[in-house]
C-alpha positions as CSV (number, residue, x, y, z in Angstrom):
1,X,-26.5,-4.3,3.6
2,X,-26.7,-2.3,0.1
3,X,-22.6,-1.5,-0.5
4,X,-23.3,2.6,-0.4
5,X,-25.2,2.5,3.5
6,X,-22.4,0.3,4.1
7,X,-20.2,2.3,3.3
8,X,-22.2,5.4,4.4
9,X,-22.3,3.3,7.9
10,X,-17.7,2.9,7.3
11,X,-17.4,6.5,6.5
12,X,-19.8,8.0,9.8
13,X,-17.4,5.5,12.4
14,X,-14.3,6.2,11.0
15,X,-15.0,10.0,11.9
16,X,-16.6,9.5,15.4
17,X,-13.2,7.2,15.4
18,X,-11.2,9.8,14.4
19,X,-12.8,12.5,16.3
20,X,-12.5,10.6,19.7
21,X,-8.7,9.5,18.6
22,X,-8.0,13.4,18.0
23,X,-9.7,14.6,20.9
24,X,-8.7,11.9,24.1
25,X,-6.8,9.4,22.9
26,X,-4.0,11.1,20.6
27,X,-3.0,8.1,19.5
28,X,-1.1,7.7,15.4
29,X,-4.1,8.1,13.8
30,X,-3.4,5.2,12.1
31,X,-3.5,3.5,15.7
32,X,-5.8,4.9,17.6
33,X,-8.5,4.0,15.0
34,X,-7.4,0.2,14.2
35,X,-7.6,0.2,17.8
36,X,-11.1,1.8,18.1
37,X,-12.3,-0.5,16.0
38,X,-10.6,-4.0,17.0
39,X,-12.7,-2.9,20.7
40,X,-15.7,-2.3,19.4
41,X,-14.8,-5.9,17.5
42,X,-13.8,-7.5,20.2
43,X,-17.5,-6.3,22.7
44,X,-19.9,-7.3,19.3
45,X,-18.3,-10.8,19.6
46,X,-18.8,-11.3,23.7
47,X,-22.4,-9.7,23.0
48,X,-22.7,-12.6,20.8
49,X,-21.1,-15.1,22.9
50,X,-23.3,-14.0,25.7
51,X,-26.5,-14.7,23.4
52,X,-27.8,-10.9,22.9
53,X,-27.5,-11.1,18.1
54,X,-24.8,-7.8,17.2
55,X,-22.9,-9.2,15.0
56,X,-26.4,-9.6,12.5
57,X,-26.4,-6.1,12.1
58,X,-22.0,-6.1,12.2
59,X,-21.7,-8.8,9.7
60,X,-24.5,-7.5,7.5
61,X,-22.2,-3.9,7.4
62,X,-18.6,-6.3,6.6
63,X,-20.1,-8.4,3.9
64,X,-21.6,-5.3,2.2
65,X,-17.7,-4.0,1.9
66,X,-15.6,-6.8,0.0
67,X,-12.3,-6.3,2.1
68,X,-10.1,-7.0,0.0
69,X,-11.3,-5.8,-3.3
70,X,-11.7,-2.5,-2.3
71,X,-7.8,-2.9,-1.4
72,X,-6.3,-4.2,-4.1
73,X,-8.8,-2.7,-7.0
74,X,-9.5,0.4,-5.0
75,X,-7.4,2.1,-2.7
76,X,-4.1,0.6,-2.7
77,X,-3.0,2.3,-6.1
78,X,-4.4,5.5,-5.0
79,X,-2.3,5.1,-1.3
80,X,0.9,4.0,-3.4
81,X,1.2,6.8,-5.6
82,X,0.6,9.2,-3.2
83,X,2.7,8.4,-0.5
84,X,5.4,7.6,-3.9
85,X,4.9,11.0,-4.8
86,X,6.9,12.6,-1.6
87,X,9.4,10.0,-2.5
88,X,12.6,12.3,-2.7
89,X,14.6,10.9,-6.0
90,X,17.7,11.5,-5.6
91,X,17.8,9.9,-1.8
92,X,16.2,6.7,-3.5
93,X,18.9,7.1,-6.5
94,X,22.0,7.3,-3.3
95,X,20.0,4.6,-1.5
96,X,19.2,2.2,-4.2
97,X,21.3,-0.8,-4.3
98,X,20.1,-1.5,-0.7
99,X,16.8,-0.7,-1.4
100,X,16.2,-3.4,-4.0
101,X,17.9,-5.7,-2.1
102,X,16.1,-5.9,0.6
103,X,12.5,-5.3,-1.5
104,X,14.3,-9.0,-4.2
105,X,15.6,-10.6,-2.1
106,X,15.0,-9.7,1.3
107,X,11.8,-11.1,0.8
108,X,11.2,-13.8,-1.3
109,X,14.3,-14.8,1.8
110,X,11.6,-14.7,4.4
111,X,9.3,-15.6,2.1
112,X,10.8,-19.2,2.7
113,X,11.6,-19.6,5.7
114,X,8.3,-18.3,7.1
115,X,7.1,-21.0,5.0
116,X,9.3,-23.6,5.6
117,X,9.2,-23.7,9.6
118,X,5.4,-23.4,9.0
119,X,4.7,-26.6,6.9
120,X,6.8,-28.4,9.8
121,X,4.6,-26.9,12.6
122,X,2.1,-27.7,10.2
123,X,2.8,-31.8,10.0
124,X,4.2,-31.4,13.7
125,X,-0.3,-30.9,14.1
126,X,-1.6,-33.2,11.0
127,X,-3.6,-29.9,9.6
128,X,-2.1,-31.5,5.9
129,X,-1.1,-28.0,4.3
130,X,1.4,-27.9,0.9
131,X,4.0,-26.4,1.2
132,X,3.4,-24.5,-1.5
133,X,-0.5,-23.2,0.6
134,X,2.4,-22.6,3.8
135,X,5.2,-20.9,1.4
136,X,2.2,-18.7,0.3
137,X,1.1,-17.2,4.5
138,X,5.3,-16.4,3.9
139,X,4.5,-13.8,0.9
140,X,1.3,-12.0,2.0
141,X,3.3,-11.4,6.2
142,X,6.8,-10.5,4.2
143,X,6.6,-7.3,2.4
144,X,6.3,-4.7,4.7
145,X,2.7,-1.7,4.3
146,X,3.2,1.1,2.5
147,X,0.5,2.0,4.1
148,X,1.4,1.5,7.4
149,X,5.5,2.1,7.4
150,X,5.0,5.2,6.2
151,X,2.4,7.4,8.0
152,X,4.5,6.0,11.0
153,X,7.9,7.1,9.8
154,X,6.6,10.7,9.3
155,X,6.0,11.1,12.6
156,X,8.4,9.5,14.6
157,X,11.6,11.7,13.5
158,X,14.2,8.9,12.0
159,X,17.1,9.7,10.2
160,X,17.0,10.4,6.8
161,X,19.2,8.3,5.6
162,X,17.1,5.5,7.7
163,X,13.6,6.5,6.6
164,X,14.3,6.7,2.9
165,X,16.0,3.0,3.1
166,X,12.6,1.9,5.4
167,X,10.3,4.4,3.4
168,X,11.7,3.3,-0.3
169,X,12.0,-0.7,0.2
170,X,7.9,-0.6,1.5
171,X,6.9,0.6,-1.3
172,X,8.6,-1.6,-4.0
173,X,8.2,-4.7,-1.9
174,X,4.7,-4.7,-1.8
175,X,4.8,-4.7,-4.9
176,X,7.3,-7.7,-5.2
177,X,4.8,-9.1,-2.5
178,X,2.1,-9.5,-4.4
179,X,4.1,-11.1,-7.4
180,X,5.5,-12.9,-5.4
181,X,2.2,-14.5,-3.6
182,X,0.2,-14.0,-7.7
183,X,3.3,-16.7,-8.7
184,X,2.1,-19.2,-5.9
185,X,-1.4,-18.4,-5.9
186,X,-1.3,-19.6,-9.3
187,X,0.8,-22.7,-8.4
188,X,-1.1,-23.3,-5.4
189,X,-4.4,-23.6,-8.0
190,X,-2.7,-25.2,-11.1
191,X,-2.7,-22.3,-13.2
192,X,1.8,-23.3,-13.7
193,X,3.6,-25.9,-13.3
194,X,6.2,-25.2,-10.9
195,X,8.6,-25.1,-13.1
196,X,11.5,-22.6,-12.5
197,X,11.4,-21.8,-15.9
198,X,7.4,-21.0,-15.9
199,X,7.8,-19.3,-12.0
200,X,10.4,-17.0,-13.2
201,X,8.9,-16.1,-16.7
202,X,5.6,-15.2,-14.4
203,X,7.8,-13.3,-12.3
204,X,9.1,-10.8,-14.7
205,X,6.0,-10.3,-16.6
206,X,4.8,-8.7,-12.9
207,X,7.3,-7.2,-11.6
208,X,9.4,-5.9,-14.6
209,X,6.6,-5.3,-16.8
210,X,4.9,-3.6,-14.0
211,X,7.6,-1.1,-13.8
212,X,6.9,-0.3,-16.9
213,X,4.5,0.5,-17.3
214,X,4.4,3.2,-14.7
215,X,6.7,4.7,-16.5
216,X,5.0,4.6,-19.8
217,X,1.5,6.2,-17.9
218,X,4.2,8.4,-16.2
219,X,5.9,10.0,-18.8
220,X,2.4,10.6,-20.9
221,X,1.0,12.4,-17.7
222,X,4.1,14.6,-17.0
223,X,3.2,15.3,-21.2
224,X,-0.3,16.1,-20.6
225,X,1.0,18.4,-16.9
226,X,4.1,20.1,-19.2
227,X,1.4,21.2,-21.8
228,X,-1.7,23.2,-19.7
229,X,-0.9,25.4,-16.6
230,X,-4.1,25.0,-14.6
231,X,-4.4,23.1,-11.3
232,X,-7.8,21.8,-11.4
233,X,-7.6,19.5,-14.9
234,X,-4.0,18.4,-14.0
235,X,-4.9,17.5,-10.5
236,X,-7.8,15.7,-12.5
237,X,-4.7,14.1,-14.9
238,X,-2.9,12.3,-11.9
239,X,-6.2,10.7,-10.7
240,X,-7.0,9.8,-13.7
241,X,-3.0,8.6,-13.9
242,X,-3.7,6.4,-10.9
243,X,-7.1,4.7,-11.7
244,X,-6.9,3.8,-15.0
245,X,-3.2,2.9,-15.5
246,X,-3.7,0.9,-12.0
247,X,-7.0,-0.4,-14.3
248,X,-5.0,-1.3,-16.9
249,X,-2.6,-2.2,-15.3
250,X,-4.4,-4.8,-13.5
251,X,-6.2,-5.8,-17.1
252,X,-2.6,-6.5,-18.4
253,X,-2.0,-8.6,-15.2
254,X,1.1,-6.9,-14.7
255,X,2.0,-5.8,-11.3
256,X,-0.4,-2.5,-11.1
257,X,1.1,-1.3,-7.4
258,X,4.9,-2.0,-8.9
259,X,3.4,0.4,-11.9
260,X,1.9,2.9,-9.5
261,X,4.8,3.2,-7.2
262,X,6.8,3.9,-10.0
263,X,4.4,6.9,-11.6
264,X,3.8,8.4,-8.5
265,X,8.3,8.9,-7.8
266,X,8.6,10.5,-11.3
267,X,5.9,12.7,-11.7
268,X,6.3,13.7,-7.3
269,X,9.8,14.8,-9.0
270,X,10.5,15.4,-13.1
271,X,6.9,15.8,-12.8
272,X,6.7,18.5,-9.9
273,X,10.4,20.3,-11.1
274,X,9.6,21.1,-15.3
275,X,6.0,20.7,-15.5
276,X,4.0,22.2,-12.8
277,X,3.6,26.2,-12.0
278,X,4.2,26.6,-7.8
279,X,-0.1,27.0,-7.7
280,X,-0.5,23.5,-8.8
281,X,2.5,21.8,-6.7
282,X,0.5,23.2,-3.9
283,X,-3.0,22.0,-4.3
284,X,-1.3,18.8,-5.7
285,X,0.0,18.2,-2.3
286,X,-3.2,19.2,-0.2
287,X,-5.8,16.6,-2.5
288,X,-3.6,13.3,-2.4
289,X,-2.0,14.1,0.8
290,X,-5.9,14.2,1.7
291,X,-7.0,11.4,-0.4
292,X,-3.8,9.3,1.6
293,X,-5.1,10.6,5.3
294,X,-8.9,9.6,4.4
295,X,-8.5,6.4,3.0
296,X,-5.8,5.1,5.7
297,X,-8.5,6.3,8.3
298,X,-10.8,3.8,6.7
299,X,-8.3,1.1,5.9
300,X,-8.3,0.3,9.9
301,X,-11.0,0.9,10.6
302,X,-12.2,-2.0,8.4
303,X,-8.4,-3.9,9.4
304,X,-10.3,-3.1,12.9
305,X,-13.8,-4.5,11.6
306,X,-12.7,-7.8,9.9
307,X,-12.0,-9.8,12.9
308,X,-15.9,-10.4,13.1
309,X,-15.0,-12.6,10.0
310,X,-12.2,-14.8,11.1
311,X,-13.0,-18.4,12.6
312,X,-12.2,-18.1,16.4
313,X,-10.8,-21.6,16.9
314,X,-8.5,-21.6,20.0
315,X,-5.4,-23.6,17.4
316,X,-6.4,-21.0,14.7
317,X,-5.1,-18.2,17.1
318,X,-2.1,-19.9,19.0
319,X,-0.7,-21.1,15.8
320,X,-0.8,-17.0,15.0
321,X,0.4,-16.3,17.8
322,X,4.1,-18.4,17.4
323,X,3.5,-16.6,13.9
324,X,4.7,-13.9,15.5
325,X,7.7,-13.9,16.7
326,X,8.6,-16.0,13.3
327,X,8.2,-13.5,10.7
328,X,9.9,-10.6,12.9
329,X,13.3,-13.4,13.4
330,X,12.6,-14.0,10.1
331,X,12.3,-10.1,8.8
332,X,15.7,-9.8,11.0
333,X,17.6,-12.4,9.0
334,X,16.4,-11.6,5.6
335,X,17.6,-8.0,6.4
336,X,20.0,-9.0,8.5
337,X,22.4,-10.5,5.9
338,X,22.2,-8.5,3.5
339,X,23.5,-5.4,6.0
340,X,26.4,-7.6,6.7
341,X,27.3,-7.7,3.6
342,X,26.9,-4.3,2.4
343,X,28.7,-2.9,5.4
344,X,31.6,-3.4,3.3
345,X,30.7,-0.5,0.9
346,X,27.7,1.5,2.4
347,X,28.0,2.1,6.2
348,X,25.2,1.8,9.0
349,X,23.8,3.9,12.3
350,X,24.1,1.0,15.2
351,X,21.3,-0.6,15.2
352,X,20.1,0.1,12.1
353,X,19.1,-3.8,11.7
354,X,16.5,-3.4,14.9
355,X,15.3,-0.7,13.6
356,X,14.7,-1.9,10.2
357,X,12.8,-5.2,11.4
358,X,10.1,-3.4,14.8
359,X,9.6,-0.6,11.4
360,X,9.0,-3.4,9.2
361,X,5.2,-2.9,9.7
362,X,2.4,-5.6,8.8
363,X,-1.1,-4.2,7.6
364,X,-4.1,-4.0,5.2
365,X,-2.4,-5.7,2.6
366,X,-1.5,-8.8,4.5
367,X,-5.4,-9.2,5.3
368,X,-6.8,-8.7,2.1
369,X,-4.0,-10.9,0.2
370,X,-5.3,-13.6,3.3
371,X,-9.1,-12.9,2.5
372,X,-8.7,-13.3,-1.5
373,X,-7.3,-17.0,-1.2
374,X,-9.2,-19.9,-1.6
375,X,-11.1,-21.9,0.7
376,X,-8.6,-25.2,-0.2
377,X,-5.5,-22.7,-0.4
378,X,-6.6,-22.9,4.4
379,X,-7.7,-19.6,3.4
380,X,-9.0,-19.6,7.9
381,X,-6.1,-20.7,9.1
382,X,-4.1,-18.6,7.3
383,X,-6.9,-15.2,7.6
384,X,-6.1,-15.5,11.4
385,X,-2.9,-16.1,11.3
386,X,-1.8,-13.5,9.1
387,X,-4.9,-11.2,11.4
388,X,-3.2,-12.0,14.4
389,X,0.4,-10.9,13.1
390,X,-1.4,-8.1,11.8
391,X,-2.4,-6.6,15.1
392,X,0.0,-6.9,16.8
393,X,2.4,-5.2,13.8
394,X,0.6,-2.3,14.2
395,X,-0.7,-1.8,18.1
396,X,2.8,-3.5,19.3
397,X,5.1,-2.6,17.2
398,X,3.6,1.2,15.9
399,X,3.4,2.0,19.1
400,X,6.5,1.5,20.3
401,X,8.6,1.9,16.7
402,X,9.3,6.3,18.5
403,X,11.3,4.7,21.5
404,X,13.9,2.7,19.8
405,X,15.6,6.6,17.7
């Protein structure tokens, strides 16, 4: 199917689902859209199972949109910038120690725990996975998805300090998680020898390079914004910052997601305060909120439709169900350990670890990373397991998180 027709069909379907959800279901938008698209996908598969070739058209639409490329090279930079734009720098600085530990040590700990248990399970099942393939799965599902988390956190009424910790962590651990994934993928495909020096150098280049590039790009855009007072041009500058900056970051082989988070925080705080008029701030917020809502809606419909590309094997699906408690346990340990140590210097409300564990939603980024795996990395198995974890995370955790406050 022609890409334009596929995108037009996706937008039309998303608009219809959004209308039905708003008019009849009244679920959080992202959850309602994913639920409906998932149900439609299941119905298509059932029709195919009884001999009605309904999946052909759907497959044509899905194949016309490369989910991994659309998200990782198109939507992600825009969504991360839009989310970071409204993060208060003072609140972030107040909780910077916890956020930095959760988004680095937490991701690495969870990756190791998930990968180790998965390797033991794969040996028992006789799948003959290499350890690095199991750690790749750990890197895919360990970081929380800022797109899903920020969307939910806006609506659940969490205490401000806890919302800042969860939202801040999700913005940064996403970038760190992508870096860890890329490092492991280099090792798995033979691009880098598994030595501590090579791994550390690649990690440092991706992470530190992304943060530094984000600061430089954000400062350049800030200087341009400060020199004019025309909201149309200023919005265009921020759009160029995201799209051009993300493309350059990818070309330089540094973490473009981290760069966009840093640039968004810089523009949303320093730029908003010193380089924009009140009129510009109002129009800028309206523009980026609209971009955020539209892309979020398209993303969660796409996630639901991606079930059509899964390899439907009972053992893969069973492994995915077992991966759900594994992912939650690994997150509980990776959050609970640092909190136990930090309690000496920081105060935490009762149940904070439990809430942060349950609020750590996985989303489209995990699915996109799994889709980007080459076949030799056991792509179909890891993709199916990832999809089951993401579906549980968004539909079950997302629908029940409000009850924890």
